[in-house]
N, C-alpha and C positions, 0 to 999 in steps of 0.2 A: 102121519103121525098127527094124535088129535089136539087140538089148539087149548089150549088153559086158560080161560078167560077169568078176570077180576071180577070181584063183587060190586055192585054200586050201590054207594051209600046215599042213602035216601033220607035218611033224615039222623041226627044224632044230636045225644043230651047226656049231661054228666048228671047220673042217679045218687053218686055220690062224692063231696069235695071236700076233703079233710085233709089235714097236711099231712097226716100217716097212709090215706089210702083213697084212691082215687077210682071210681069207679061211672067206665060209659055206657050206654044205651045205643046201639045203633037198630034203626031200621034201614036193611040191607035189599038188593035184588040180587038172585042168582042168577047164573049167564040161563039160567033152564027160564027165567022172568017169573020163578016162584020168590015169592017177600016172606022175609024171617022179619018179626018185629021185634024181637027179644034179646037180640045179642050182646051178649054185655060182653066188656074187655075191661082188664086191671089197666088202667091207664099207670107208666112205673116209670121213673128217670129213666136214663140211663145209665151203664154201671163201666167204672175202669177198673180194672180187674191186673194185677201183676204178680209175673212169675219173677218173682228177685234172687238173683243168686250173689251168694259173698265169693271173695278171693278164693276161699278155701272149697268153694265148691258144693257148700250147704244153700237148701233152699229156705230161705225164711217165709215160715209159715205161719199164723194166727189163732189160737185155740178161743172162743168164746161161744157163751149162752145165744143158740136161736131157739124165739119162742114159738115159731112155725111148728116147729117139731119137736119141740119142750127139748132139744138133746141138744150138748156142748160136743160142739165140731173142729176139726183141723181143715183151715182152708186157704188160701193165699187173700191177700190183703184183698180190699175190694172195696167199692164205694160209690153211691149212686154222685151223678150231675146232669147238671140240664146244657145237653150240645150247643140248645141256640146262644147261650154266654159263656160257656166254656169249651175251651178243647179238652177233649180225651186224653192227649197224656199230658198236661197240665192236672187235669183231673188225677189221674193217674200217680203221679209221683207226689202229690199230695196226698192222696191217700195211702200211699206206702211210708211216707213219711211220719203222718197220724197216727198210725194203726199200732206201726212196729218202732219208728226209730231211726229205722234207715232211711239214707239219700244213696242218690245214683247219680252220675254226671249225665248219664243216654239213655232215654226209656227206647224201644224201638217198638212199631206196632207188628203184630201177628196176625190176628183174625178180628174182623168181626164173626161173633155168634147170637145167636136167637135162642136163648132158652126155653120159652113157652109161646112158641110168635101163633098160636090156637088164641090165647086166651091174652097175655100180656102185650106190650105194645112197645118195649124197651128193645136193645139191643146189647152184649156185651161187647165191649173193646177191650183186648186183653193183647199184654204188652208183656214184654222182656226188658229187666234191668241186670246188667251183669256188676260184677265186682262192688256190689251194693256197699256202704261203711255204715259202720251202725253210731249213731249221734247218742245213743242212750237215754234219747224224748221223743215217749209218744205225751200225744195231744188229742184225748179220747174224748167223744162225744160223751153226755149224759148216760146214755141205752148201754156203752162198750167199756167192758172189761174184760180186757183181754191178754193172754201171753203169749208171749213171741216163742216160738218155736224152730232149732234150727233142724233141719233135715238133710243128713250126707243126700247126696243124688243118687247112690247107688242105692239107697232104702227108698226110693219112693216108686216103686212099681211093686214092690209085696206088698208096699201100706194101702195102692190101689188092691191090691187082689184079696188084703185080707179085710177090705171096709173101712181100715181108719181112715183112710181119704174117701168121701162120699158123696162133697159136693159136685154138683154135674160142670159147673164152670169149672171147676178147681182142677178137674179130673181131665176135660177138656186143656185148658190152661198147661198142665202137666206136659200131657203130651206135645201140646204144640212147641211149647219152651223145650223140652228134651230134642224132639227133631231139631229144632234152630240150632240147638247148642253143638248136635253131633254133623250140621253141615260144612 
């Protein structure tokens, strides 16, 4: 079996360091010895994503505008955080409450995923929260205009098949969450 080796970073510097976007240029040495001097990465914060389920077996989704694709999309509550200063579970609970107004007594970690490991530096930490309760109070950021949408568990697979659920992290979390609930 072939041994896969990591690349060596020879130099690294930020070419864009903005509140909303950070881009790093690495000079790397491949295992073959070849040097690539312009490998660009999106330096992104980690994401905490929650699969919230109510006592009535409904999943709590959020519908919001996503400027990158220019579409209004249905997805699970999620948000960015710095894993060096905040625990992923704390961030997940905070984001769920801020975006949806729902709270949970307990979150269980389902997985750590990588959405685009070729060019993005971050991880997605996926949690499930069961028996979530609605406080009725969202705390939205200036860029957020969010509609909370409750979907019966039985309808979720059809929504993926029809394309109504198309955000990759959400789709992965739905499958992980449903598998957890079956166990």
